[in-house]
Residue, then its C-alpha position, 0 to 999 in steps of 0.5 A: x921129696x920126703x913130704x910128697x912120699x909120706x903123703x903118697x904112703x898116707x893115701x894109700x894107707x889112709x881112708x882111700x885105701x880103706x875104701x878100696x880094701x872094702x870094695x876088693x872084699x865085696x868083690x871077694x863076696x861076689x865071686x863067692x856067690x857066683x861060685x867062682x872064687x878061687x882060694x889063690x884069689x881070695x888068698x891074694x887079695x887078703x895078703x895084699x890088704x895086709x901087706x899094704x896096711x902093715x908095711x909101715x909096721x913091717x919095715x919099722x920092726x925091720x929096721x928095729x931089727x937091723x938097727x939104724 
């Protein structure tokens, strides 16, 4: 089970996830170009990308802070 979950995490935070993040940023660019980009949408996408790719580090820091 741990291996399967690790494969999912690697898939999401790996090259596939990176490509999705790039497409999301491109989408933000198109919305901005069309004058339809809200600050909320831009912030949500950027924070979401940061959380997805920062999740392993965030969890590791939380575990280190609490102790094993």
